[in-house]
C-alpha positions as CSV (number, residue, x, y, z in Angstrom):
1,M,0.0,0.0,0.0
2,T,1.2,3.5,-0.7
3,D,3.0,5.1,2.2
4,I,1.3,8.5,2.5
5,P,3.1,11.2,4.5
6,Q,1.5,12.5,7.7
7,I,1.3,16.2,8.5
8,L,1.6,17.2,12.1
9,L,-1.1,19.6,13.1
10,N,-0.7,22.4,15.7
11,N,-2.7,20.4,18.3
12,G,-0.5,17.3,18.1
13,Q,-2.8,15.3,15.8
14,T,-1.7,14.1,12.4
15,I,-3.5,14.1,9.1
16,P,-2.6,12.1,5.9
17,Q,-1.3,14.6,3.3
18,F,-3.1,12.8,0.5
19,G,-6.8,12.1,0.7
20,F,-10.0,11.6,-1.4
21,G,-12.6,14.2,-1.9
22,V,-16.3,13.7,-2.7
23,F,-17.4,17.2,-3.7
24,L,-20.0,17.0,-6.4
25,V,-20.0,13.2,-6.2
26,K,-23.6,12.1,-6.4
27,P,-24.9,10.3,-3.3
28,E,-25.7,7.2,-5.3
29,D,-22.0,7.1,-6.6
30,T,-20.3,8.0,-3.3
31,Q,-20.2,4.7,-1.6
32,A,-18.6,2.9,-4.6
33,A,-16.1,5.8,-5.1
34,V,-15.0,5.8,-1.5
35,T,-14.8,2.0,-1.5
36,H,-12.5,2.1,-4.5
37,A,-10.4,4.8,-2.8
38,L,-10.0,2.8,0.4
39,Q,-9.0,-0.2,-1.7
40,A,-6.4,1.9,-3.5
41,G,-4.8,3.0,-0.2
42,Y,-6.5,6.3,0.6
43,R,-7.0,6.7,4.3
44,H,-8.3,10.3,4.4
45,I,-11.8,11.2,3.2
46,D,-13.1,14.8,2.8
47,T,-16.8,15.4,2.7
48,A,-19.2,18.2,3.9
49,Q,-22.8,18.6,5.1
50,M,-23.7,20.5,1.9
51,Y,-22.4,17.7,-0.3
52,G,-25.3,15.6,0.8
53,N,-23.2,12.4,0.8
54,E,-22.0,11.9,4.4
55,A,-24.2,8.8,5.0
56,E,-22.7,7.2,1.9
57,V,-19.2,8.0,3.1
58,G,-20.0,6.4,6.4
59,A,-21.5,3.3,4.8
60,A,-18.3,2.8,2.7
61,I,-16.1,3.1,5.8
62,S,-18.3,0.7,7.9
63,R,-18.2,-1.9,5.1
64,S,-14.5,-1.5,4.3
65,G,-13.2,-4.0,6.9
66,L,-11.0,-1.2,8.2
67,S,-11.2,0.1,11.7
68,R,-12.6,3.6,12.2
69,G,-9.2,4.7,13.7
70,E,-7.4,3.8,10.4
71,I,-9.4,6.4,8.4
72,F,-9.2,10.2,8.8
73,V,-12.6,11.8,8.2
74,T,-13.3,15.5,7.6
75,T,-16.7,17.1,7.2
76,K,-17.7,20.7,7.2
77,L,-20.5,22.9,8.6
78,D,-23.3,23.8,6.3
79,N,-23.6,27.5,5.4
80,G,-27.2,27.6,6.8
81,A,-26.1,26.4,10.3
82,H,-23.7,29.1,11.6
83,R,-25.8,30.1,14.6
84,P,-24.6,28.1,17.7
85,G,-27.7,26.1,18.2
86,D,-28.0,25.3,14.5
87,A,-24.3,24.3,14.4
88,R,-24.8,21.9,17.3
89,A,-27.7,20.3,15.7
90,A,-25.9,20.0,12.3
91,F,-22.9,18.5,13.9
92,D,-25.0,15.9,15.7
93,Q,-26.6,15.0,12.4
94,S,-23.2,14.7,10.7
95,L,-22.1,12.2,13.3
96,K,-25.3,10.2,12.8
97,A,-24.9,10.2,9.1
98,L,-21.3,9.1,9.2
99,G,-22.1,6.4,11.7
100,S,-19.4,7.6,14.1
101,D,-19.1,9.1,17.5
102,Y,-16.4,11.5,16.3
103,V,-14.9,13.2,13.3
104,D,-11.2,13.7,12.9
105,L,-11.6,17.2,11.5
106,F,-14.6,19.6,11.5
107,L,-14.5,22.8,9.5
108,I,-16.5,26.0,9.1
109,H,-17.0,25.7,5.4
110,W,-17.1,29.5,4.5
111,P,-16.7,32.6,6.7
112,L,-19.9,34.2,5.2
113,P,-18.9,37.8,5.9
114,T,-22.2,39.2,4.6
115,R,-24.4,36.8,6.7
116,Y,-25.0,36.4,10.5
117,D,-23.6,39.9,10.9
118,G,-20.3,38.4,9.8
119,D,-20.1,36.7,13.2
120,F,-18.2,33.6,12.4
121,V,-16.5,34.0,15.8
122,S,-19.5,32.7,17.7
123,T,-19.6,29.8,15.2
124,W,-16.0,29.0,15.9
125,N,-16.7,29.2,19.7
126,T,-19.2,26.4,19.0
127,L,-16.7,24.3,17.2
128,E,-14.4,24.7,20.2
129,E,-17.1,22.9,22.2
130,F,-16.9,19.9,19.9
131,Y,-13.1,19.9,20.2
132,R,-13.2,20.1,24.0
133,D,-15.7,17.2,24.3
134,G,-13.6,15.0,22.0
135,R,-16.3,14.6,19.3
136,A,-14.0,16.6,16.9
137,R,-10.4,15.5,17.2
138,S,-9.4,18.7,15.4
139,I,-11.2,21.8,14.2
140,G,-10.4,24.2,11.4
141,V,-11.8,26.5,8.8
142,S,-12.2,26.6,5.0
143,N,-11.9,29.6,2.6
144,F,-10.7,32.0,5.3
145,Q,-8.6,34.9,4.4
146,P,-5.8,36.3,6.7
147,H,-8.1,39.0,8.1
148,H,-10.7,36.4,9.0
149,L,-8.0,34.3,10.7
150,R,-6.7,37.4,12.6
151,R,-10.2,37.8,14.1
152,L,-10.1,34.2,15.4
153,H,-6.6,34.7,16.8
154,G,-7.7,37.8,18.6
155,E,-11.1,36.7,19.9
156,T,-11.0,32.9,20.5
157,D,-8.9,30.4,22.4
158,I,-8.1,27.7,19.9
159,I,-6.1,28.3,16.7
160,P,-7.5,26.5,13.6
161,A,-5.6,23.3,12.8
162,V,-6.2,23.8,9.1
163,N,-7.4,26.3,6.5
164,Q,-8.9,24.6,3.4
165,I,-8.6,26.9,0.5
166,E,-8.7,26.8,-3.3
167,V,-5.1,26.3,-4.5
168,H,-3.6,25.2,-7.8
169,P,-0.9,26.5,-10.2
170,Y,-3.3,29.2,-11.6
171,L,-4.1,30.3,-8.0
172,T,-1.0,29.8,-5.8
173,Q,-2.4,31.7,-2.8
174,D,1.0,32.7,-1.6
175,E,-0.2,35.4,0.8
176,V,-2.7,33.1,2.6
177,R,-0.3,30.2,2.6
178,A,2.5,32.4,4.1
179,F,0.1,33.6,6.9
180,C,-0.9,30.1,7.7
181,T,2.7,28.9,7.8
182,E,3.6,31.7,10.1
183,H,0.7,30.8,12.5
184,Q,1.1,27.0,12.3
185,V,-2.1,26.5,10.4
186,A,-1.9,23.6,7.8
187,V,-3.1,24.4,4.3
188,E,-5.4,22.1,2.5
189,A,-5.9,22.6,-1.2
190,W,-9.4,22.2,-2.7
191,S,-9.7,22.0,-6.4
192,P,-6.0,21.0,-6.5
193,L,-6.2,20.4,-10.3
194,G,-7.8,23.8,-11.0
195,H,-11.1,22.3,-12.1
196,G,-9.1,20.4,-14.7
197,S,-8.4,23.6,-16.6
198,I,-4.7,23.6,-16.1
199,L,-4.0,20.0,-17.3
200,G,-3.8,21.2,-20.9
201,D,-1.4,24.0,-20.1
202,P,1.8,23.6,-22.2
203,V,4.0,24.1,-19.1
204,V,2.2,21.4,-17.2
205,Q,2.3,19.1,-20.3
206,S,6.1,19.7,-20.6
207,V,6.8,18.9,-16.9
208,A,4.6,15.8,-17.2
209,K,6.6,14.6,-20.3
210,R,9.9,15.1,-18.5
211,A,8.7,13.2,-15.4
212,G,7.0,10.4,-17.3
213,K,3.8,11.1,-15.5
214,T,0.4,12.4,-16.3
215,P,-0.4,16.2,-16.0
216,A,-2.6,15.5,-13.0
217,Q,0.1,13.5,-11.3
218,V,2.7,16.3,-11.7
219,V,0.3,18.9,-10.4
220,L,-0.6,16.8,-7.4
221,R,3.1,16.2,-6.8
222,W,3.7,20.0,-7.0
223,H,1.2,20.3,-4.1
224,I,2.9,17.6,-2.1
225,Q,6.3,19.1,-2.4
226,R,5.0,22.5,-1.4
227,G,3.5,21.0,1.7
228,D,-0.2,21.2,0.8
229,I,-2.7,18.6,1.9
230,V,-4.7,17.4,-1.1
231,F,-7.7,15.3,-1.8
232,P,-8.5,15.0,-5.5
233,K,-11.9,13.5,-6.5
234,S,-13.0,11.0,-9.1
235,V,-15.5,8.3,-9.5
236,T,-13.4,6.3,-12.0
237,P,-11.4,3.5,-10.4
238,E,-8.5,3.9,-12.8
239,R,-8.3,7.6,-12.1
240,I,-8.6,7.1,-8.4
241,R,-5.6,4.8,-8.5
242,E,-3.7,7.1,-10.9
243,N,-4.1,10.1,-8.6
244,I,-2.5,8.5,-5.6
245,D,0.5,7.2,-7.6
246,V,2.6,10.3,-6.9
247,F,5.0,9.1,-4.3
248,D,7.5,7.3,-6.6
249,F,9.0,10.5,-8.2
250,E,10.1,14.0,-7.4
251,L,9.8,17.2,-9.3
252,S,13.0,19.3,-9.6
253,A,13.3,22.8,-8.1
254,A,13.0,24.1,-11.7
255,D,9.8,22.2,-12.3
256,I,8.3,23.5,-9.1
257,E,9.3,27.0,-10.1
258,D,7.8,26.6,-13.6
259,L,4.5,25.4,-12.3
260,S,4.3,28.1,-9.6
261,A,5.0,30.8,-12.2
262,L,1.7,29.9,-13.9
263,N,-0.1,31.8,-11.2
264,K,-2.8,34.1,-12.5
265,N,-4.7,34.7,-9.2
266,E,-7.5,33.0,-11.2
267,R,-10.3,31.6,-9.0
268,G,-12.6,28.8,-10.1
269,G,-14.7,29.2,-7.0
270,P,-16.2,32.1,-5.1
271,D,-14.4,35.0,-3.5
272,P,-14.5,34.3,0.3
273,D,-14.9,38.0,1.0
274,K,-18.1,38.2,-1.0
275,F,-19.6,34.7,-0.8
């Protein structure tokens, strides 16, 4: 089985650097996809309440023959449940859907600065409750900018373990990543392949040819060597196996530089300050 590196989080927990995402995977396809991923050696599954497939993730895990402790599970708070009471009810529902009495990582999915009076701090305080009672082994955020993180640093007790943000060679997020590194917040990259748009880029194609790997594999390797935590998604067994096959080669410093130089600050997803 592939030996996946572990990233040490700021609370002493560890997280597999390479995982499997189920964003936009239909519920009816999720159990089979997660099953293929676990069989291929993935031990980190990333889902969310708004994806609508937590129950299918839980079913795949329970039927995998693996112990719950062997699999790192992340889910995220729905945007309609930021108020503390709503967040508590939503978290309870996630545990029920996943068939587990804890999650390894629970995230605020978006800061939502234009909703709830922009009060994601009270939402974070509620996540701190889940962390303290052990039902969330780690807590973090997603799509937070440095100014959002500064508020949490100044007004709360627990530093987020991770910040899950859109990152790929067309959006390198250097400022956010630098802030997170300075404050010991691990960076998770969603849409690590740039919604597929970067795979045809001539530079990516050239690096892939030199490495003898696919464009997707060299982009995922670029993330790994930069220290990002990644979780590409697919429902195709061959692609699921291909994506994780990135630990038998290294990109040169020049390759890393060439891929990073593709940055256009081009988002495929929403702007966190407006969404």
